[in-house]
N, C-alpha and C positions, 0 to 999 in steps of 0.2 A: 504493499499497499504505499502510497506516495505522501508525505508527511512536510509541512512546512512549518519555520517557525516567524512568529512574528515578536520582534522586541517594541515591546512601549515603554514608554519612559514619562513622568510628570508631563503635566501639559501635551501628550501627543496629539494627534490633529486627527478626530474623529475618522473624518471622511476617506482619508488616504490610503488606508485598508482593509476599510469595512467591506467594499465590495468585494476584491480579492479573496477576503476571508471567506466569505458567505456564498459566492459563487463555485470555489474551490470546494468547500464543505457540503453545500446541500447539492449541488448540481453533479460534481465530478467526484464526489466520495474521499475527498483528500483529507486527512487528519490534518488538522488545525491546531497547534498549541501555541500558548504566549509566555513571553518569559519578561519579567521585571528586575530591575535593579534591587537586591536583596530579597527580591519574591517578595516584595510591599506592593500594597494598592496604590494604582496609577490614577488619577482624574485626567480626564481627557480635557482639550482645551473649551468645548462643549458640557463640559461639567458631570460627564460620565465617570464614573468610578468603576474601575476593572481589578478583579483578584487575579492573583496568576497563583499555580501551584507550583510554575518553574520558577528559579532563582537564575538570572542573568547568568551570575558569576558559573555556574555548577554548568550550562551548556556545554554539548559537545557536539560541534560540527556534525561526526560523523553519525550522528544518528536523525539525520532531516537529509530530505533532499533540495531544500531551499530555506535561507536563513532571507528574513524580511525585516528591515528594520523601518519601521513608523516615523515620519518626519514631526517635526514639535520642536517648541522651542528651547526645549533642555539641551539639543545640538550643541547649541550656540554659547551656551553659560557655562563658567567656568567647574560648576559642579557634575556637566555632563559626565557620562559613567565610559570610560575608555574601554570602547570596544575594539579597538586598533587588533590587538592580539586575535581575538575571535574570529576577525573577518578576514583576518589573514589566515588563520588555520581554514575558514572554511573555503575559500578559494584555494589552498593547496589541495583540498581533499577533493576540488572539482565539486563544489556544491553551487547551485543557482545560489544569486546573491541580488535582493533587489532594494533598492535606495531609491526614497522619494522625498522629494521636497528639502526639508533641512538634515533628513538624515544623509542627504549625498555630502553635507560637511563632516560627518564620520568616515564616509568612502574617501572623501579626499585627505584626511588627516591620517587614515591608515594606509594609505599609498595606492589603493586601488584603482582610481581614477588617473594615475601619472601616464597609461599605456593603452588604454581602451577609450573608443569613442563614448561621448555620456552628455548627457544633459544634468540642468537643475532648475532653479529659479528664476534666471536670468543670466546674461552674459557678464561677466565678471563677479558672480555671485559668490563662486569659491576661492577667490584671490586670496582674500585674508586669511586663508590655512595653509599658504606657501606652498601648494602641489605644485606637480611639475607637469599636468595635462591640460594648460591653457589651452595649447594648439588645438585638443581632440575634444572640446567641449563645441556641440551643436546646440544653437539655441532654436526649440523646436517647441511646438506643445504636445508633440507625441513622446512616447516613451523611445529610450533608445537603450539599444541590447547588444552589447561586443563581450566577447570574452566572458559569456558566464555571467556577468553582470549589467542588470537593468536597473535602469536611472530614467527619475520621471520627476516634471515641478509637479509643486502644490496641486496646480489645478487640473492635472491628466490622472486621476483616477481610476478612468475606465481605460483608458490606452496603457497605464501601467499595470492593473489586472489582466488583462489580455496579451501583454510581454512576458509577464513571470508564468501566464498559462502557456502559452506559446515554447517559453523557455524550459517548463517542465515536461514538454511534448505532448500536452493534452488540449493544443488547438483542434478544434474541429468544425463542420459546419453548424453545428449548436451554437458555439461559442460567436462565430462569426456575424450570425443572425443576432445573439444579444449585444452584438457591439455596434450591430447596425441599427437598432432598436436604440442607442441610446445616442449614435451621433444624427439620427433623423431629428430629434427633439431641436436640433440648432439649425437644419436644415442642408446637415450636409451629408456625406456618403461615408460609409467607415473606409 
């Protein structure tokens, strides 16, 4: 069974990974798990409190097919958990890594975005991290997948969900139809 782990921090952005986890779990029977720093409950930017049975510090990437990092203001704060070793280990083990919105800050700090095409919340958004991947940045509303890493800006949860599902080998006609329904509300085609 495919298993994904989503990392949530205090102030996580509710909308960014909710669709991915709901579609993966409800429609594709993917096992979804969640980890938080210290295993403590965290409250989202929208006020939703989530309790986790998993402690971020005890996560072993070998147990998962994908490690997903939800964005939120915590990633730019001095109190942000250092997940660089976890992300580097996941990358070394060939696990899919998903970074959306401010989670791209954690990816840049971990050196994951130095050698792959990627996106975030806007051109120059990651420059303060001192990362070496500026030339590989793509200014797009779509998700960007390269080298087992999926990135997206905070306004692209549908594209992020679709790219992660594709990266897991789960994209099919049903997923295309679902993404098309979301695109249609904006008069766009998928």
